[in-house]
GUTORFI-275358 format. One record per residue (C-alpha): residue in three letters; x, y, z; residue number from 0. Coordinates in nm, 4 decimals, always signed. Each point is the difference from the previous one (the first is absolute). Layout:
! residues N
+---------+----------+----------+----------+-----+
: residuo :        x :        y :        z : num :
+---------+----------+----------+----------+-----+
:     ALA :        X :        Y :        Z : NUM :
...
+---------+----------+----------+----------+-----+
***
This chain:
! residues 106
+---------+----------+----------+----------+-----+
: residuo :        x :        y :        z : num :
+---------+----------+----------+----------+-----+
:     UNK :  -0.0001 :  +0.0023 :  -0.0036 :   0 :
:     UNK :  +0.1271 :  +0.3409 :  -0.0801 :   1 :
:     UNK :  -0.1287 :  +0.1918 :  +0.2995 :   2 :
:     UNK :  +0.0168 :  +0.3311 :  -0.1831 :   3 :
:     UNK :  -0.2482 :  -0.1171 :  -0.2552 :   4 :
:     UNK :  -0.2360 :  -0.2134 :  +0.2038 :   5 :
:     UNK :  +0.0004 :  +0.1542 :  +0.3471 :   6 :
:     UNK :  -0.2741 :  +0.2424 :  +0.0803 :   7 :
:     UNK :  -0.0457 :  +0.2165 :  +0.3132 :   8 :
:     UNK :  -0.3313 :  +0.0935 :  +0.1583 :   9 :
:     UNK :  +0.0679 :  +0.3005 :  +0.2252 :  10 :
:     UNK :  -0.3449 :  -0.0184 :  +0.1497 :  11 :
:     UNK :  +0.0688 :  -0.3404 :  +0.1521 :  12 :
:     UNK :  +0.3813 :  +0.0250 :  +0.0107 :  13 :
:     UNK :  +0.0172 :  -0.3233 :  -0.1908 :  14 :
:     UNK :  +0.2030 :  -0.1239 :  -0.2997 :  15 :
:     UNK :  -0.1596 :  -0.2297 :  -0.2524 :  16 :
:     UNK :  +0.1718 :  -0.2348 :  -0.2442 :  17 :
:     UNK :  -0.0981 :  -0.2906 :  -0.2163 :  18 :
:     UNK :  +0.1809 :  -0.3380 :  -0.0072 :  19 :
:     UNK :  +0.2339 :  +0.0205 :  -0.2958 :  20 :
:     UNK :  -0.0640 :  -0.3254 :  -0.1840 :  21 :
:     UNK :  -0.0242 :  -0.3200 :  +0.1983 :  22 :
:     UNK :  -0.1052 :  -0.0825 :  +0.3618 :  23 :
:     UNK :  +0.3535 :  -0.1310 :  +0.0637 :  24 :
:     UNK :  +0.1272 :  +0.3597 :  -0.0462 :  25 :
:     UNK :  -0.1963 :  +0.1325 :  +0.2960 :  26 :
:     UNK :  +0.2928 :  +0.0094 :  +0.2423 :  27 :
:     UNK :  +0.2168 :  +0.1709 :  -0.2649 :  28 :
:     UNK :  -0.2794 :  +0.2461 :  -0.0719 :  29 :
:     UNK :  -0.0313 :  +0.0800 :  +0.3686 :  30 :
:     UNK :  +0.3724 :  +0.0586 :  +0.0443 :  31 :
:     UNK :  +0.0055 :  +0.2145 :  -0.3164 :  32 :
:     UNK :  -0.2952 :  +0.2103 :  +0.1153 :  33 :
:     UNK :  +0.1316 :  +0.0529 :  +0.3543 :  34 :
:     UNK :  +0.3433 :  +0.0935 :  -0.1418 :  35 :
:     UNK :  -0.1641 :  +0.2564 :  -0.2342 :  36 :
:     UNK :  -0.2071 :  +0.1503 :  +0.2835 :  37 :
:     UNK :  +0.2856 :  +0.0123 :  +0.2470 :  38 :
:     UNK :  +0.2463 :  +0.1208 :  -0.2649 :  39 :
:     UNK :  +0.2226 :  -0.2958 :  +0.0919 :  40 :
:     UNK :  +0.1788 :  -0.2500 :  -0.2243 :  41 :
:     UNK :  -0.1672 :  -0.3410 :  +0.0299 :  42 :
:     UNK :  +0.3274 :  -0.1596 :  +0.1204 :  43 :
:     UNK :  +0.0030 :  +0.2422 :  +0.2936 :  44 :
:     UNK :  -0.3338 :  -0.1258 :  +0.1282 :  45 :
:     UNK :  -0.0183 :  -0.2952 :  +0.2384 :  46 :
:     UNK :  -0.0385 :  -0.3443 :  -0.1631 :  47 :
:     UNK :  -0.3685 :  -0.0774 :  -0.0542 :  48 :
:     UNK :  +0.0320 :  -0.3250 :  +0.2030 :  49 :
:     UNK :  +0.1374 :  +0.2011 :  +0.2917 :  50 :
:     UNK :  -0.2919 :  +0.2355 :  +0.0385 :  51 :
:     UNK :  -0.2824 :  -0.2043 :  -0.1516 :  52 :
:     UNK :  +0.0938 :  -0.3638 :  +0.0795 :  53 :
:     UNK :  -0.0359 :  -0.2981 :  -0.2257 :  54 :
:     UNK :  -0.3677 :  -0.0804 :  +0.0731 :  55 :
:     UNK :  -0.1173 :  +0.3571 :  -0.0530 :  56 :
:     UNK :  +0.2259 :  +0.0220 :  -0.3121 :  57 :
:     UNK :  -0.1753 :  -0.2998 :  -0.1518 :  58 :
:     UNK :  -0.3390 :  +0.1281 :  +0.1024 :  59 :
:     UNK :  +0.0506 :  +0.3232 :  -0.1945 :  60 :
:     UNK :  +0.0440 :  -0.1973 :  -0.3238 :  61 :
:     UNK :  -0.2738 :  -0.2442 :  +0.0874 :  62 :
:     UNK :  -0.2570 :  +0.2803 :  +0.0309 :  63 :
:     UNK :  +0.0395 :  +0.0839 :  -0.3662 :  64 :
:     UNK :  +0.0444 :  -0.3588 :  -0.1176 :  65 :
:     UNK :  -0.3125 :  -0.1520 :  +0.1628 :  66 :
:     UNK :  -0.2245 :  +0.2981 :  +0.0422 :  67 :
:     UNK :  +0.0651 :  +0.2306 :  -0.2933 :  68 :
:     UNK :  -0.3551 :  -0.0223 :  -0.1236 :  69 :
:     UNK :  -0.1435 :  +0.0914 :  +0.3338 :  70 :
:     UNK :  +0.1789 :  +0.3310 :  +0.0493 :  71 :
:     UNK :  -0.1394 :  +0.0433 :  +0.3505 :  72 :
:     UNK :  +0.2580 :  -0.2228 :  +0.1626 :  73 :
:     UNK :  +0.3292 :  +0.1434 :  +0.1182 :  74 :
:     UNK :  +0.2987 :  -0.0556 :  +0.2265 :  75 :
:     UNK :  +0.1877 :  +0.2698 :  +0.1989 :  76 :
:     UNK :  +0.3548 :  -0.0017 :  +0.1302 :  77 :
:     UNK :  +0.2465 :  +0.2562 :  +0.1313 :  78 :
:     UNK :  +0.3133 :  +0.0441 :  -0.2036 :  79 :
:     UNK :  +0.2789 :  +0.2495 :  +0.0848 :  80 :
:     UNK :  -0.2552 :  +0.1842 :  +0.2165 :  81 :
:     UNK :  -0.2525 :  +0.0318 :  -0.2803 :  82 :
:     UNK :  -0.3429 :  -0.1656 :  +0.0210 :  83 :
:     UNK :  -0.0407 :  -0.1985 :  -0.3211 :  84 :
:     UNK :  -0.3312 :  -0.1535 :  -0.1097 :  85 :
:     UNK :  -0.0192 :  -0.2179 :  -0.3082 :  86 :
:     UNK :  -0.3503 :  -0.0372 :  -0.1360 :  87 :
:     UNK :  -0.1224 :  -0.3001 :  -0.1984 :  88 :
:     UNK :  -0.0598 :  +0.2187 :  -0.3084 :  89 :
:     UNK :  +0.3734 :  +0.0861 :  -0.0287 :  90 :
:     UNK :  -0.0012 :  +0.3314 :  +0.1780 :  91 :
:     UNK :  +0.2690 :  +0.0716 :  +0.2625 :  92 :
:     UNK :  -0.0830 :  +0.2700 :  +0.2557 :  93 :
:     UNK :  +0.2906 :  +0.1484 :  +0.2015 :  94 :
:     UNK :  -0.0321 :  +0.2297 :  +0.3000 :  95 :
:     UNK :  +0.3069 :  +0.1775 :  +0.1252 :  96 :
:     UNK :  +0.0988 :  -0.0164 :  +0.3661 :  97 :
:     UNK :  -0.2163 :  +0.2523 :  +0.1874 :  98 :
:     UNK :  +0.3041 :  +0.1500 :  +0.1694 :  99 :
:     UNK :  +0.1724 :  +0.0998 :  -0.3284 : 100 :
:     UNK :  -0.0945 :  +0.3359 :  -0.1473 : 101 :
:     UNK :  -0.0496 :  -0.0020 :  -0.3757 : 102 :
:     UNK :  +0.3274 :  +0.1799 :  -0.0654 : 103 :
:     UNK :  +0.1935 :  -0.2822 :  +0.1727 : 104 :
:     UNK :  -0.1546 :  -0.2901 :  -0.1945 : 105 :
+---------+----------+----------+----------+-----+
***
């Protein structure tokens, strides 16, 4: 996912929205890419996904889109690098920045 092209910000809800790039297996990569773009950090400078999310939650993120894509109402939420990340069954990723970080520090 190229975060500059697919990441959208809703100032009213202080939420970033992205769409899964291509395949459900790319969800963890898409999450890292989006958080890196939001935080103005290189992806390699972020913590390993397994460190913050854990293997079971990591698999659940991809499973939401694999098994429930047609239902759209299903989702799974995790915290990664301080950001609240929700992956919806319809392929939308919602990212909320840490509440203690002002916008100019994200």
